[in-house]
C-alpha positions as CSV (number, residue, x, y, z in Angstrom):
1,X,17.7,-25.5,-19.2
2,X,15.8,-22.5,-20.2
3,X,14.2,-20.0,-17.7
4,X,12.7,-16.7,-18.1
5,X,14.5,-13.7,-17.1
6,X,13.5,-11.7,-14.2
7,X,12.9,-8.4,-16.4
8,X,9.3,-7.8,-16.5
9,X,7.9,-6.9,-19.9
10,X,10.7,-8.6,-21.9
11,X,10.8,-11.7,-24.2
12,X,14.3,-12.6,-22.9
13,X,15.3,-16.1,-21.9
14,X,18.3,-17.0,-19.9
15,X,19.6,-19.8,-22.1
16,X,21.8,-22.6,-20.3
17,X,21.7,-26.0,-22.1
18,X,23.0,-28.0,-25.0
19,X,21.4,-25.5,-27.7
20,X,23.7,-22.8,-26.5
21,X,27.6,-22.6,-26.5
22,X,27.5,-20.6,-23.3
23,X,24.9,-18.9,-21.2
24,X,23.8,-15.8,-22.6
25,X,20.4,-13.6,-22.6
26,X,19.1,-13.1,-25.9
27,X,15.6,-12.6,-27.9
28,X,13.8,-15.9,-28.4
29,X,14.0,-17.0,-32.1
30,X,12.0,-19.4,-33.9
31,X,15.2,-21.4,-34.7
32,X,15.8,-21.6,-31.2
33,X,12.4,-22.4,-30.2
34,X,12.3,-25.3,-33.1
35,X,15.7,-26.4,-31.5
36,X,14.3,-26.5,-28.1
37,X,11.2,-28.6,-29.2
38,X,13.3,-31.1,-30.9
39,X,15.3,-31.7,-27.8
40,X,12.2,-31.9,-25.7
41,X,10.8,-34.2,-28.1
42,X,13.7,-36.3,-28.2
43,X,13.8,-36.7,-24.5
44,X,10.1,-37.5,-24.3
45,X,10.5,-40.1,-26.8
46,X,13.2,-41.7,-24.9
47,X,11.5,-41.5,-21.7
48,X,8.2,-42.9,-23.0
49,X,10.2,-45.7,-24.9
50,X,11.9,-46.5,-21.5
51,X,8.4,-46.4,-19.7
52,X,6.7,-48.7,-22.4
53,X,9.4,-51.2,-22.2
54,X,9.2,-51.6,-18.6
55,X,5.4,-52.0,-19.0
56,X,5.7,-54.5,-21.5
57,X,8.1,-56.5,-19.5
58,X,5.8,-56.2,-16.4
59,X,2.9,-57.3,-18.3
60,X,5.0,-60.2,-19.7
61,X,5.8,-61.2,-16.4
62,X,2.3,-61.0,-15.3
63,X,1.2,-63.3,-18.2
64,X,3.8,-65.9,-17.2
65,X,2.7,-66.0,-13.6
66,X,-1.1,-66.0,-14.8
67,X,-0.3,-68.9,-17.1
68,X,1.5,-70.9,-14.3
69,X,-1.6,-70.2,-12.2
70,X,-4.1,-71.5,-14.8
71,X,-2.0,-74.5,-15.3
72,X,-2.0,-75.3,-11.7
73,X,-5.7,-74.7,-11.5
74,X,-6.2,-77.0,-14.4
75,X,-4.1,-79.7,-12.6
76,X,-6.2,-79.3,-9.4
77,X,-9.8,-79.4,-11.5
78,X,-8.5,-82.6,-13.1
79,X,-7.3,-84.1,-9.7
80,X,-10.7,-83.2,-8.3
81,X,-12.7,-84.7,-11.0
82,X,-10.8,-87.9,-10.8
83,X,-11.3,-88.1,-7.3
84,X,-15.1,-87.4,-7.5
85,X,-15.1,-90.4,-10.2
86,X,-13.3,-92.7,-8.0
87,X,-15.7,-92.0,-4.9
88,X,-18.7,-92.5,-7.2
89,X,-17.1,-95.9,-8.3
90,X,-16.5,-97.0,-4.6
91,X,-19.9,-95.8,-3.4
92,X,-21.6,-98.2,-6.1
């Protein structure tokens, strides 16, 4: 975790993460920022992939349930039409 040092007017960071061997206070360098952005990017990508996989799974489940409901509705409509046909035949 990177936190801004409490010293006013400085560009110092308290470094306490996988990018540093131990917690030290040092100026921010381009290399450090690049590494920090790479770590952040990696974590965000992992998080997004997990979220998208969960969303995809939920959509597939919803599609399965919807498909089942559509099949049942088709069965009901067919049964209704058959019943209407039979009633019309009986009335004649």
